[in-house]
RODO-2510 file (C-alpha; in nm, 4 decimals, decimal comma):
residues 137
     n   res          X          Y          Z
     1     m    11,4849    16,1941    11,1872
     2     t    11,8569    16,2663    11,1097
     3     g    11,9920    16,1317    11,4076
     4     a    11,8294    15,8233    11,3833
     5     l    11,9593    15,7809    11,0321
     6     v    12,3036    15,8352    11,1467
     7     l    12,2768    15,5884    11,4059
     8     i    12,1605    15,3250    11,1560
     9     g    12,4514    15,3877    10,9303
    10     t    12,6935    15,3474    11,1932
    11     l    12,5567    15,0758    11,3108
    12     a    12,5196    14,9231    10,9371
    13     l    12,9083    14,9834    10,8919
    14     a    13,0271    14,8692    11,2266
    15     t    12,8437    14,5434    11,1289
    16     v    12,9816    14,5102    10,7994
    17     l    13,3730    14,6061    10,9322
    18     g    13,3168    14,4012    11,2375
    19     l    13,2170    14,1073    10,9722
    20     a    13,5454    14,1531    10,7646
    21     l    13,7898    14,1268    11,0529
    22     r    13,5943    13,8083    11,1738
    23     a    13,6251    13,6502    10,8558
    24     r    14,0169    13,7245    10,8506
    25     n    14,0654    13,6222    11,1708
    26     g    14,2523    13,3307    11,1929
    27     r    14,3221    13,3096    10,8294
    28     v    14,6280    13,0891    10,6975
    29     r    14,7970    13,2960    10,4385
    30     e    15,1035    13,2082    10,2205
    31     a    15,4137    13,4303    10,3662
    32     v    15,5976    13,6860    10,1631
    33     g    15,9646    13,5663    10,1210
    34     r    16,1491    13,7806    10,2819
    35     d    16,4906    13,7758    10,5350
    36     l    16,4328    13,6696    10,8880
    37     p    16,5507    13,8882    11,1544
    38     d    16,8376    13,7251    11,3663
    39     d    16,6054    13,7442    11,6764
    40     v    16,3926    13,4801    11,5124
    41     r    16,6539    13,2904    11,3611
    42     r    16,7788    13,2306    11,6854
    43     a    16,3950    13,1332    11,7984
    44     l    16,3863    12,8769    11,5394
    45     r    16,3631    12,4488    11,6657
    46     p    16,6022    12,2180    11,4598
    47     g    16,4465    11,9860    11,2437
    48     g    16,1315    12,0713    11,1496
    49     v    15,8703    12,3264    11,1056
    50     t    15,9026    12,6056    11,4132
    51     l    15,5672    12,7692    11,4409
    52     v    15,7087    13,1357    11,5677
    53     q    15,4124    13,3114    11,7886
    54     l    15,4327    13,7143    11,7878
    55     s    15,2997    13,8230    12,1244
    56     t    15,2525    14,0799    12,3155
    57     s    15,2116    14,0883    12,7287
    58     f    14,8842    14,2799    12,7309
    59     c    14,7262    13,9948    12,4166
    60     a    14,3991    13,8361    12,5586
    61     p    14,3837    13,6029    12,2922
    62     c    14,7436    13,5253    12,3008
    63     r    14,6918    13,3139    12,5230
    64     y    14,5020    13,1062    12,4310
    65     a    14,7122    13,0834    12,1066
    66     r    14,9975    12,9545    12,2586
    67     v    14,7597    12,6830    12,4329
    68     l    14,6729    12,6342    12,0793
    69     l    15,0180    12,6124    11,8997
    70     a    15,1782    12,4397    12,2457
    71     d    14,9643    12,1984    12,2031
    72     l    14,9809    12,0914    11,8102
    73     a    15,3491    12,1089    11,8513
    74     e    15,3385    11,8267    12,1336
    75     r    15,0957    11,5861    11,9242
    76     t    15,2998    11,6707    11,5738
    77     e    15,5854    11,5161    11,4761
    78     g    15,7833    11,7396    11,3336
    79     l    15,6598    12,0802    11,4520
    80     h    15,7454    12,3253    11,7229
    81     h    15,6464    12,6183    11,9057
    82     t    15,7969    12,8962    12,0333
    83     e    15,7235    13,2453    12,1641
    84     l    15,8821    13,5994    12,1146
    85     d    15,6987    13,9283    12,3155
    86     l    15,6690    14,2427    12,1150
    87     t    15,5643    14,4280    12,3511
    88     d    15,9113    14,6243    12,3776
    89     r    16,0079    14,5629    12,0194
    90     p    15,8051    14,7793    11,7599
    91     d    16,1222    14,7504    11,5782
    92     l    16,0738    14,3956    11,5391
    93     a    15,7435    14,3925    11,4916
    94     r    15,7994    14,6520    11,1941
    95     e    16,0516    14,4918    11,0471
    96     l    15,7701    14,1935    11,0546
    97     s    15,5097    14,3744    10,9521
    98     v    15,3236    14,2909    11,2043
    99     l    14,9732    14,4485    11,2462
   100     r    14,8268    14,2564    11,5459
   101     t    14,9226    14,0023    11,8141
   102     p    14,9399    13,7016    11,7779
   103     t    15,0444    13,6827    11,4760
   104     t    15,1695    13,3665    11,4228
   105     l    15,5286    13,2572    11,1252
   106     a    15,5799    12,9247    11,0484
   107     i    15,9401    12,8427    10,9459
   108     d    16,1274    12,5931    10,7674
   109     e    16,4329    12,4337    10,8708
   110     r    16,6123    12,6538    10,6248
   111     g    16,4760    12,9525    10,7846
   112     t    16,2248    13,0492    10,5336
   113     e    15,8633    13,1972    10,6252
   114     i    15,6260    12,9498    10,4616
   115     l    15,2951    13,0215    10,6566
   116     r    15,1288    13,3191    10,8462
   117     v    14,8301    13,3832    11,0502
   118     g    14,7462    13,7074    11,1886
   119     g    14,4996    13,6133    11,5195
   120     v    14,4556    13,2831    11,6780
   121     p    14,4769    13,0172    11,4238
   122     k    14,2065    12,7526    11,3398
   123     r    14,3782    12,4079    11,4306
   124     e    14,2188    12,1977    11,1680
   125     e    14,2668    12,4790    10,8807
   126     l    14,6694    12,5538    11,0008
   127     l    14,7903    12,1518    11,0204
   128     d    14,5941    12,1181    10,6509
   129     a    14,8435    12,4154    10,5580
   130     l    15,1427    12,2662    10,7064
   131     r    15,1193    11,8843    10,6114
   132     p    15,2805    11,9557    10,3015
   133     h    15,6253    12,1348    10,4704
   134     l    15,5993    11,8578    10,7409
   135     a    15,6035    11,5341    10,5475
   136     t    15,9354    11,6763    10,3751
   137     a    16,0751    11,7959    10,7031
***
């Protein structure tokens, strides 16, 4: 009987944690003002907003995020996409407070981080959050 209760409790906890993680995946958040490392600054494209995708070579969702962000940048004036591989750069991941990949940073032409997305972005939610920044780009 005790084993069954432990199993039920474990399944309930796993379900709650899974739902919480799913709700956070792809959510657009306002960025915390911070100085960007030189590696990120060099990746920026002039004019407009650059989506800097932080990925690792073994990250399966990163491939989907790459396709989505590249397509979004291609179809949206003033929006650019670039990718930085963090596989051999734990120092850069730590400096940027990246806890998971993919993480996408939206950076304006002044080099200011304006938005951050953990996980694969939701296309419409990301576009809605970027529109005010694209209008001024």
